[in-house]
N, C-alpha and C positions, 0 to 999 in steps of 0.2 A: 557393437550392437547398442542402439539406444535404449535407455532405461524406460520401461513401460510406464513408470510413474510420471514421466515428463508431461503428460496430459493434464496432471493436476496442478501444475505450478501456477498457471494464471488464475485458476479458480481459487487457489490458496491465497495468493497475494491479494486479489480483489475480495477475499472474505466470503466467497460463494460456496465454499464446501459445507456440507452438513457436519455436525458434530463428530459422528462416527468416521466419516471420511477424512475429516481434518486430523483426528487423532492418529489414524492409520498413515496419513502422509507425514505428519511430524515425527512418527516413529521411524519411518523410512529415511527421513533426513538425518535422524540420529545415527543411522547406520553408517553415515559418511559418504553418501552418494555424490560424488563431485559434480556430475552433470546436473542433478536436480538443485543442489545448493547454488551452483553458478547461475541457473535459470531463475531461481528466486531473487538472487542479488540483482540480476539485470532488470527484472520486472518490478522491483521494489518501489521505484518512483511513480509507477503507473497510477495508483489510486490518487495521488496527489495532482498528477497532470490531468486525469479525467475530472477530478472535482473542480479544477479551475478552467476547464474547457468551456467556451460559450457556444451558443447556437452558430454565431458567425464563424467561429473557428472550425467547426465541423463542416459547415456548408462550403467554406473556401478550400479545405484541405482533404476531405473525404472523397476518394474516387467513387464513381458509380459502381454499385455491386454487380459483378458478372452474373449472367442468368443461371439460376440454379445452384448459387453458391452455398446457400445454407443447407439445402438437401444433401449436396455432395459431401459437405464437412460432417454432417450427421452420420451419413453412411460410412464414412471413413473411420470415425470414432466407434461406431457400432461394431465394425469388422475387427478392430484392434482391441478394444476394451469390452465389447458386449454389454455396454451401458447405453442408457437413453439420453444421457446429458452430454453436452459438448463442452469439453474442457481443454481444448488445445490452447496454448499460450497466445500465439499471435493471431490465430483464426478468430478467437473469441473476441479480442479487442477490435479486429478489423470488422467483423460482422456487426458488432454493436455500433461502430461508428457509422458504417454504411447505412444501416437501418435508421439510426437517428437522423442522418443527413436527409434520407428520404422522407421521413416523417416531418421534419422541419420544412422541406421544400413544399410538400403537399399542403401543409398548413398555411404556408405564405401565400399561396395561390388563392385560398378560400377566405382568408380573414382581411379585413380593411387594414389600411396602413396605420400603424401605432403612432400615438402622439409623440411629440419630441421627448426624447429621454432626458431626464434630470441628471446632472453630474453625480457620479457615485461618490459616497463619502470617502474621505481619506482613511487608509487602515490606521489603527491605533494600537501600539504595542504596550505591554505591560511595562511599569516603570523599572522593575528589576527582573533579571533572569531568575528562573527556578533552578537552583543548584541542587543536583542529586547527590545522595549519600550512598557510598559503596557498601555492599552487604556481603557478609561472609568473608571479609579479608581480600576481596577481589581488588586488584590494583588499577583502578579505572577512575576516571573523572568525567563528569558530564554536566551541562547546563543546557537549559532550553528557554527560549523567548517566545511567548505566545502573542501572535498578531491577529487581531480581529479583522476578518474580511466579511463582505456582504453574504457569502455562501457558508461561512463557518469561521474556523480558527486555523491559521497556519502555524505550525510548531517548527521553529528554526533551532535544531538540535546540534550541539557541539560536543564531541566525545573525544577523549584522549586515552589510548590503551597503552599502558606501561609494558616494557619488554619482560617484566617479571610475570606478566600473565601470558604464558607461552602458548602460541598456537601452532608452533612448528611451521611448515611451509604452506599450510592450507589457510583459507579465510574462515571466520567465525560469524555466524548470522545472529542478528539481534532483532527483537520485536519490541515495540513501545506501545503499551496499553495505557489508555486514559480512563480515569475513574471520575465520574460526575457527582454532583451534590445529591442527586436522587438515587445514588447507588448503582446506576447503570454503568456499563464498561464498554469501551470501543477500542479496537485494535487500529491504531493510527498508521501503522506501517512497519516495514521491515527493512534492514540493510546488512551489508557484510563488512567486516573490518579485518585488517591484518595486524600482526604484532608490532608494537611501537609505532602506531599510526594514529594521526588525528583525522577524524571523520566529521565533515559538516554535512548534515542531513536535513532535508526539508520534508516534513510530514504534513498531515491534514486531519482534522477532526471536525465533526458537526458540533453546532452550539457555539456559545460565546466563551472568551477566556474566563470570565468569572464563574462559569459552570464547572470548569476544571478544578477538582479539589485534590487530586493525587495523580502521579504518573508512575509507571513501573517499566523497567527495561529488564527483559529476560533473554537468555540465550535460547537457541533452538532445542536444547535439552529441557527447557522449562525452568532452568535455575535463575532465580532472581538475583541480578547483579548491581542494580542501581535503583533508587527510589526517591521520590519527592512526595510529600516533605519527609524529613527525617523522622523516625519513629522508634 
């Protein structure tokens, strides 16, 4: 039988859960639910992909929404969860893409042709990677390069997990949080890792690289394992 919490995975990865629901879902992940942990790992790249998707991408690739798609999805979730919010993993993303494509198509019919686009500036990466410091004796290593993009900052993360940090046969999930100069924080993304494995992960955050003053990596139990800068 499928886990009833599977409807929360997409909303969790996209940062759409309210604080109480998010706390409950993370508590559920700490119980070791393999189905939900796997779903979170599969959907982890989605925020970065959506952030880089342009209007042309959506118009070219998004299928036309079938009639009654959104009402049927809402009814289905209400029957299973008795809640008013739609949280299914693939349906949430598909519905959002379809609605966005329809909105862009309607706008294209009403607005005049735009002026010729100017070439986008080339992305500029920071001179040196940000090297993380292990916390609490965790045998891990990590470094991140921040690349400025027109829509924000791409985080190219490289982590190595030593075999002495034993996961057994299961994967372990991690979350990277960005701290900005104004004190605000943003969850840049999450991913899964196996014992003695090197992971190369691409994440995304709003703002410019110079706005990022600190980064933290925690496991799904909330334990801080890596931080930058060292403190």
